[in-house]
C-alpha positions in Angstrom: 30.7 -25.7 -69.3 28.1 -22.4 -68.4 25.8 -24.9 -67.9 27.6 -27.3 -66.1 28.7 -24.2 -63.9 24.7 -23.3 -63.7 23.8 -26.4 -62.6 26.2 -26.5 -60.0 25.6 -23.4 -58.9 21.8 -24.3 -58.7 22.6 -27.2 -56.8 24.5 -25.5 -54.8 21.9 -22.7 -53.7 19.4 -25.7 -53.4 21.9 -27.3 -50.8 23.0 -23.9 -48.4 19.3 -23.4 -48.7 17.6 -26.7 -47.2 20.3 -26.4 -44.4 18.8 -25.8 -41.1 14.8 -26.6 -42.9 15.0 -30.2 -41.8 16.1 -32.0 -38.5 18.3 -35.0 -37.6 15.9 -37.8 -39.3 15.5 -35.6 -42.6 12.0 -34.6 -41.7 11.0 -30.6 -41.9 10.6 -29.6 -38.1 7.2 -28.5 -37.2 5.9 -26.0 -34.2 5.4 -27.4 -30.9 1.9 -28.8 -30.4 -0.2 -28.6 -27.1 -1.2 -31.8 -26.2 -2.5 -31.5 -22.8 -3.0 -27.8 -21.2 -2.6 -26.7 -18.2 -5.5 -27.5 -15.6 -6.9 -24.9 -12.7 -5.2 -26.2 -9.3 -7.1 -25.3 -5.7 -5.0 -26.1 -2.7 -5.2 -24.5 1.1 -2.9 -22.0 1.8 1.0 -23.2 2.3 0.4 -26.0 0.5 2.2 -26.2 -2.9 0.4 -26.3 -6.5 1.9 -27.9 -9.4 1.1 -26.8 -13.0 2.0 -29.2 -15.9 1.7 -29.5 -19.9 2.0 -31.8 -22.3 3.7 -31.2 -26.0 5.1 -33.0 -29.2 8.1 -31.8 -31.2 11.5 -31.6 -31.1 13.9 -29.5 -29.2 11.1 -28.1 -26.9 12.2 -25.3 -24.6 9.8 -24.3 -21.4 9.2 -21.1 -19.9 6.6 -20.6 -17.3 4.7 -17.5 -16.4 2.4 -16.2 -13.6 -0.2 -13.7 -15.7 2.4 -12.6 -18.3 5.5 -12.3 -15.6 8.5 -14.9 -16.6 9.1 -17.0 -13.8 13.0 -17.6 -13.5 14.1 -21.4 -13.3 11.2 -22.4 -14.3 11.7 -24.2 -17.5 10.5 -27.6 -17.3 7.4 -29.2 -18.6 5.7 -28.4 -14.8 5.9 -26.3 -12.7 5.4 -26.2 -8.4 4.9 -23.3 -6.7 6.1 -22.5 -3.5 4.4 -22.2 -0.5 1.1 -20.5 -1.6 -0.8 -17.4 0.5 -4.1 -15.5 0.3 -2.5 -13.4 -2.3 -2.1 -16.0 -4.6 -5.2 -16.4 -4.7 -6.9 -16.2 -8.5 -3.4 -16.1 -9.7 -3.2 -17.7 -13.6 -0.2 -19.4 -15.1 0.3 -20.0 -18.6 3.8 -21.7 -20.2 5.2 -21.0 -23.2 6.7 -23.5 -25.3 9.4 -22.7 -28.1 11.4 -24.6 -30.7 13.4 -24.0 -33.8 9.7 -23.3 -35.8 8.5 -20.8 -33.1 6.5 -20.6 -30.0 3.0 -22.1 -28.8 1.4 -20.2 -25.5 -0.7 -22.9 -23.2 -4.0 -21.8 -22.0 -4.0 -20.1 -18.6 -4.7 -22.2 -15.6 -6.1 -20.6 -12.4 -4.5 -21.1 -8.7 -7.6 -21.3 -6.2 -6.2 -20.7 -2.4 -8.2 -21.6 0.5 -7.8 -19.6 3.6 -9.2 -21.5 6.4 -11.3 -18.7 8.4 -10.2 -16.9 11.4 -12.0 -14.7 13.2 -10.3 -11.7 13.9 -12.4 -9.6 16.3 -15.1 -11.1 18.1 -18.8 -10.1 18.4 -19.2 -7.9 21.6 -21.8 -8.5 24.6 -24.3 -6.2 24.1 -26.5 -4.7 27.2 -30.1 -3.0 25.9 -32.7 -1.9 27.0 -36.3 -4.1 26.4 -37.7 -3.4 22.7 -34.2 -1.6 21.1 -32.1 -3.2 18.7 -28.9 -5.0 19.5 -26.6 -5.3 16.7 -23.2 -7.7 16.7 -20.6 -7.6 14.5 -17.8 -9.7 13.8 -14.4 -9.5 11.7 -12.9 -12.7 9.7 -10.4 -13.3 7.6 -10.0 -16.4 4.7 -10.9 -16.8 1.3 -14.9 -16.9 -0.2 -16.4 -15.8 3.6 -20.2 -16.7 4.3 -21.8 -15.9 7.4 -24.6 -17.9 9.2 -25.5 -15.9 13.0 -27.0 -18.3 15.7 -28.5 -17.5 18.7 
């Protein structure tokens, strides 16, 4: 009788211990695997940018982050920004993917925002004496500006 009771107890403990260890298909759940990392994106100011990830696994939940800050409501396999500005240039985006087994974090993808150049202060006319040096200056906004003076 004691042997039967111990056998029943052992079978019950094993059954309880295995509950939740397998998905409905009888296979043990696995940690999500990222099959395609988010790619960096380059856009013109005012445009939107879309980042996406591909992952394998069951019961996946997504949470996008800008840097390490959670983006509220960004819980799909892709995330599209609102209209971008120069302030977004260089921002990084990543996603944390979670399932029953744990979580995995993607590589960070960088957002490059190209702001077209705009002259905010044009060079002023200069009148100088012969042999003197004239200095001209300009102020401009935009990203990754370079200057080429012409005469």
